[in-house]
C-alpha positions as CSV (number, residue, x, y, z in Angstrom):
1,X,46.2,151.7,106.7
2,X,47.3,151.6,110.3
3,X,45.7,148.2,110.9
4,X,47.5,146.7,107.9
5,X,50.8,148.0,109.3
6,X,50.1,146.4,112.6
7,X,49.3,143.0,111.1
8,X,52.5,143.1,109.1
9,X,54.5,143.9,112.2
10,X,52.8,141.0,114.1
11,X,53.6,138.4,111.3
12,X,57.4,139.0,111.3
13,X,58.2,137.5,114.8
14,X,56.1,134.3,113.9
15,X,58.3,133.7,110.8
16,X,61.4,134.2,112.9
17,X,60.1,131.7,115.5
18,X,59.4,129.1,112.8
19,X,62.9,129.5,111.3
20,X,64.4,129.2,114.7
21,X,62.3,126.1,115.4
22,X,63.5,124.5,112.1
23,X,67.1,125.3,113.0
24,X,66.7,123.6,116.4
25,X,65.0,120.5,114.8
26,X,68.0,120.2,112.4
27,X,70.5,120.6,115.2
28,X,68.6,118.0,117.3
29,X,68.7,115.6,114.4
30,X,72.4,116.1,113.9
31,X,73.0,115.5,117.6
32,X,70.9,112.3,117.6
33,X,72.7,111.0,114.4
34,X,76.1,111.8,116.0
35,X,75.1,109.9,119.2
36,X,73.8,107.0,117.1
37,X,77.2,106.8,115.4
38,X,79.0,106.8,118.8
39,X,76.8,103.9,120.0
40,X,78.2,101.7,117.2
41,X,81.1,99.8,118.6
42,X,84.0,98.4,116.7
43,X,82.4,94.9,116.5
44,X,79.4,96.4,114.7
45,X,81.6,98.5,112.5
46,X,83.7,95.4,111.6
47,X,80.5,93.5,110.7
48,X,79.5,96.4,108.5
49,X,82.9,96.3,106.8
50,X,82.6,92.6,106.2
51,X,79.1,93.0,104.8
52,X,80.3,95.7,102.4
53,X,83.2,93.5,101.4
54,X,80.9,90.6,100.5
55,X,78.6,92.9,98.5
56,X,81.6,94.4,96.6
57,X,83.0,91.0,95.8
58,X,79.6,89.6,94.8
59,X,78.9,92.5,92.5
60,X,82.3,92.3,90.8
61,X,81.9,88.5,90.3
62,X,78.4,89.0,88.9
63,X,79.6,91.7,86.4
64,X,82.4,89.3,85.3
65,X,79.9,86.4,84.8
66,X,77.5,88.7,82.7
67,X,80.5,89.8,80.6
68,X,81.6,86.2,80.1
69,X,78.1,85.1,79.1
70,X,78.0,87.9,76.4
71,X,81.5,86.9,75.1
72,X,80.5,83.2,75.0
73,X,77.5,84.1,72.8
74,X,79.6,86.1,70.4
75,X,82.3,83.4,70.3
76,X,79.7,80.8,69.4
77,X,78.4,83.1,66.7
78,X,81.9,83.6,65.3
79,X,82.5,79.8,65.3
80,X,79.3,79.2,63.4
81,X,80.1,81.8,60.8
82,X,83.7,80.6,60.5
83,X,82.7,76.9,60.0
84,X,80.0,77.8,57.6
85,X,82.4,80.0,55.6
86,X,85.2,77.4,55.5
87,X,82.9,74.6,54.6
88,X,81.2,76.4,51.8
89,X,82.7,79.5,50.1
90,X,86.3,79.0,51.1
91,X,86.3,75.3,50.2
92,X,84.7,76.1,46.9
93,X,87.4,78.6,46.1
94,X,90.1,76.0,46.8
95,X,88.3,73.5,44.5
96,X,88.0,76.0,41.7
97,X,91.6,77.1,41.9
98,X,92.7,73.5,41.9
99,X,90.6,72.8,38.7
100,X,92.4,75.8,37.1
101,X,95.8,74.2,38.1
102,X,96.4,77.1,40.4
103,X,98.1,75.9,43.6
104,X,96.8,77.8,46.6
105,X,99.5,78.6,49.1
106,X,97.8,77.9,52.4
107,X,98.7,80.0,55.5
108,X,100.2,77.8,58.2
109,X,99.1,79.1,61.6
110,X,102.0,79.7,63.9
111,X,99.9,79.3,67.0
112,X,96.7,77.4,67.6
113,X,93.5,79.5,67.5
114,X,92.3,80.3,71.0
115,X,90.0,82.6,72.9
116,X,90.9,82.7,76.6
117,X,89.8,85.2,79.2
118,X,92.1,86.4,82.0
119,X,90.5,86.7,85.4
120,X,91.9,87.1,88.8
121,X,92.4,83.7,90.6
122,X,92.7,85.3,94.0
123,X,90.3,83.8,96.5
124,X,89.3,86.1,99.3
125,X,88.1,84.2,102.4
126,X,85.6,86.4,104.3
127,X,85.5,85.4,107.9
128,X,82.5,85.7,110.1
129,X,82.8,88.3,112.8
130,X,81.9,87.1,116.3
131,X,81.8,89.2,119.5
132,X,83.6,86.6,121.5
133,X,81.1,87.1,124.4
134,X,80.6,83.4,125.1
135,X,84.3,82.7,125.3
136,X,84.8,85.8,127.4
137,X,82.0,84.6,129.7
138,X,83.6,81.2,130.2
139,X,87.0,82.8,130.9
140,X,85.5,85.3,133.4
141,X,83.6,82.4,135.1
142,X,86.9,80.5,135.4
143,X,88.6,83.6,136.8
144,X,85.9,84.1,139.4
145,X,86.2,80.4,140.5
146,X,90.0,80.7,140.7
147,X,89.7,84.0,142.6
148,X,87.3,82.5,145.1
149,X,89.5,79.4,145.4
150,X,92.6,81.5,146.0
151,X,90.9,83.3,148.8
152,X,89.8,80.1,150.5
153,X,93.3,78.5,150.0
154,X,95.1,81.4,151.6
155,X,92.5,81.7,154.3
156,X,92.9,78.0,155.1
157,X,96.7,78.3,155.4
158,X,96.4,81.4,157.7
159,X,93.7,79.9,159.9
160,X,95.1,76.3,160.0
161,X,92.1,74.7,158.4
162,X,93.2,71.6,156.5
163,X,91.8,71.2,152.9
164,X,92.5,68.2,150.8
165,X,91.1,66.7,147.6
166,X,92.1,63.1,148.0
167,X,90.3,62.0,150.0
168,X,87.9,64.9,149.7
169,X,87.2,66.6,153.0
170,X,84.5,69.1,153.4
171,X,85.2,71.9,155.9
172,X,82.9,72.1,158.8
173,X,80.6,75.1,159.4
174,X,83.0,76.4,162.1
175,X,86.0,76.1,159.7
176,X,84.2,77.9,156.9
177,X,83.2,80.7,159.3
178,X,86.8,80.9,160.7
179,X,88.1,81.4,157.1
180,X,85.5,84.0,156.2
181,X,86.2,85.9,159.4
182,X,89.9,86.0,158.5
183,X,89.0,87.3,155.0
184,X,86.5,89.7,156.3
185,X,89.0,91.7,158.4
186,X,90.9,89.2,160.4
187,X,93.9,89.2,158.1
188,X,94.4,92.9,159.0
189,X,94.4,92.3,162.7
190,X,91.0,93.7,163.2
191,X,87.9,91.9,164.3
192,X,86.7,90.0,161.3
193,X,83.2,89.5,160.1
194,X,82.0,86.4,158.1
195,X,79.4,88.4,156.1
196,X,82.1,90.9,155.1
197,X,84.3,88.0,154.2
198,X,81.6,86.6,151.8
199,X,81.2,90.1,150.3
200,X,85.0,90.4,149.9
201,X,85.3,87.0,148.1
202,X,82.2,87.7,145.9
203,X,83.1,91.2,145.0
204,X,86.7,90.5,144.2
205,X,85.7,87.5,142.1
206,X,83.1,89.6,140.2
207,X,85.6,92.5,139.6
208,X,88.3,90.2,138.3
209,X,85.8,88.3,136.2
210,X,84.4,91.5,134.8
211,X,87.9,92.8,134.0
212,X,88.7,89.5,132.2
213,X,85.4,89.6,130.3
214,X,85.9,93.3,129.2
215,X,89.6,92.7,128.3
216,X,88.9,89.7,126.2
217,X,85.9,91.3,124.4
218,X,87.9,94.5,123.8
219,X,90.8,92.4,122.4
220,X,88.4,90.5,120.2
221,X,86.8,93.7,119.0
222,X,90.2,95.1,118.1
223,X,91.2,91.9,116.3
224,X,87.8,91.8,114.5
225,X,88.2,95.4,113.4
226,X,91.7,94.8,112.1
227,X,90.6,91.6,110.2
228,X,87.6,93.4,108.8
229,X,89.7,96.3,107.6
230,X,92.1,93.8,105.9
231,X,89.2,92.0,104.2
232,X,87.8,95.4,103.1
233,X,91.1,96.5,101.6
234,X,91.6,93.1,99.9
235,X,88.0,93.2,98.5
236,X,88.8,96.6,97.0
237,X,92.0,95.3,95.4
238,X,90.0,92.3,94.2
239,X,87.3,94.5,92.7
240,X,89.9,96.6,90.9
241,X,91.5,93.5,89.4
242,X,88.1,92.2,88.3
243,X,87.3,95.6,86.8
244,X,90.5,95.5,84.8
245,X,89.6,91.9,83.7
246,X,86.1,93.1,82.7
247,X,87.5,95.9,80.7
248,X,89.9,93.6,78.9
249,X,87.1,91.1,78.3
250,X,85.0,93.9,76.8
251,X,87.9,94.8,74.5
252,X,88.1,91.1,73.4
253,X,84.4,91.0,72.8
254,X,84.5,94.2,70.8
255,X,87.3,92.6,68.6
256,X,85.3,89.5,68.1
257,X,82.2,91.6,67.1
258,X,84.4,93.3,64.5
259,X,85.7,90.0,63.1
260,X,82.2,88.5,62.6
261,X,81.1,91.1,59.9
262,X,84.5,91.0,58.3
263,X,84.2,87.2,57.7
264,X,80.8,87.9,56.2
265,X,82.2,90.6,54.0
266,X,84.9,88.2,52.7
267,X,82.2,85.6,52.0
268,X,80.6,88.1,49.8
269,X,83.8,88.9,47.9
270,X,84.9,85.3,47.5
271,X,81.4,84.3,46.3
272,X,81.9,86.9,43.6
273,X,85.4,85.5,42.8
274,X,84.0,82.0,42.7
275,X,81.4,83.0,40.2
276,X,84.2,84.6,38.1
277,X,86.4,81.4,38.3
278,X,83.4,79.2,37.3
279,X,82.9,81.4,34.3
280,X,86.6,81.2,33.4
281,X,86.6,77.4,33.7
282,X,83.4,77.2,31.6
283,X,84.7,79.5,28.8
284,X,88.4,78.6,28.7
285,X,88.2,75.0,29.9
286,X,90.5,73.2,32.2
287,X,94.2,73.6,31.4
288,X,97.3,71.9,32.7
289,X,99.0,75.2,33.7
290,X,97.2,78.2,35.0
291,X,99.6,80.4,33.0
292,X,97.8,79.1,29.9
293,X,94.7,81.1,30.8
294,X,94.1,84.6,29.7
295,X,96.1,87.3,31.7
296,X,92.9,88.7,33.2
297,X,91.8,85.2,34.3
298,X,95.2,84.7,35.9
299,X,94.7,88.0,37.7
300,X,91.4,86.9,39.0
301,X,93.0,83.7,40.4
302,X,95.7,85.7,42.1
303,X,93.0,88.1,43.6
304,X,91.1,85.0,44.9
305,X,94.3,83.7,46.5
306,X,95.0,87.1,48.1
307,X,91.5,87.3,49.6
308,X,91.7,83.7,50.8
309,X,95.1,84.3,52.4
310,X,93.9,87.4,54.2
311,X,90.7,86.0,55.6
312,X,92.3,82.7,56.5
313,X,94.9,84.6,58.5
314,X,92.2,86.6,60.2
315,X,90.2,83.5,61.3
316,X,93.2,81.4,62.3
317,X,95.1,84.0,64.3
318,X,94.5,83.6,68.1
319,X,92.1,86.3,69.2
320,X,93.7,86.4,72.7
321,X,97.1,85.8,74.1
322,X,97.6,85.2,77.9
323,X,94.0,86.3,78.5
324,X,94.4,89.6,76.6
325,X,93.5,90.8,73.2
326,X,96.2,89.6,70.7
327,X,97.8,92.5,68.9
328,X,98.6,90.2,66.0
329,X,94.9,89.4,65.6
330,X,94.2,93.2,65.7
331,X,96.6,93.7,62.9
332,X,95.1,90.8,60.9
333,X,91.7,92.5,61.2
334,X,93.2,95.8,60.1
335,X,94.8,94.2,57.0
336,X,91.7,92.3,56.2
337,X,89.7,95.6,56.3
338,X,92.2,97.4,54.1
339,X,92.1,94.7,51.4
340,X,88.3,94.4,51.6
341,X,87.9,98.2,51.1
342,X,90.3,98.0,48.2
343,X,88.4,95.3,46.4
344,X,85.1,96.9,47.2
345,X,86.2,100.1,45.6
346,X,87.2,98.1,42.5
347,X,83.8,96.6,42.3
348,X,82.0,99.9,42.4
349,X,84.4,101.9,40.3
């Protein structure tokens, strides 16, 4: 019993050490991740924002194209069903009513039939993000040359060395040494040193060149970051507009999908009515005035006209208006369904 107790006591510190080790590993990972984030400069962050913007825009456009493709397929299906219905059942109803001397009052469409989709026309130009390092290098190089030239120019004035470009005169070794000695301490009244003069010219040129380089790169980074943020914000706005367009397109497509079976339903009803009209014409013959037919026959003619009017209004009313689902078309579908349900109930009563 004592041994078991001892083993248990020995195990506990090991578990604590493991837990402490895991905590340290997690802390180290967090520190490393934090340091990695700090290393990312504004330029890299700007490139990441632009990359994300391109991906967002691309996905939004792809979703729109997929939705458009689906709608196009449904529109083609609707057009096929409409044309087939008008050229067969509907035309036959017109012919039979005309034979019965019943004048069909055709609906005159107030607006041409259309299906148009509203999408955003905004075009976002995504600029490439460059570090500006090459331009900064050229500017820093020019700065260094100007700095060195300025030193030589002032040194020549102070030492009396004549410099001229036209004609070009190259200073002698003694003149160059005289100017470098002035730069290297002579200008302060102390004893100058040519090597110190060279160091002064080189170091000052390097410092100014480096400052110009860093300043330009920093300005470029800030500008890139600002531009990238603007693009990112615009891309989000663009995506939201495309989402709204996609939602409206889906509503239009849903409406089209509801119209298709309704046209098929009316084909079924009018086929029944056409059979009735053919029977009336066969039994009662062709008369000069439809009022000469039996009252139930006249009622069948009027029912046929009602069905024709309702379905014709449905298939001639523009599905969309200004890129959105047309409320008039929605109401036409509602009325068509109401009348269909009514006649269907009469058939099965």
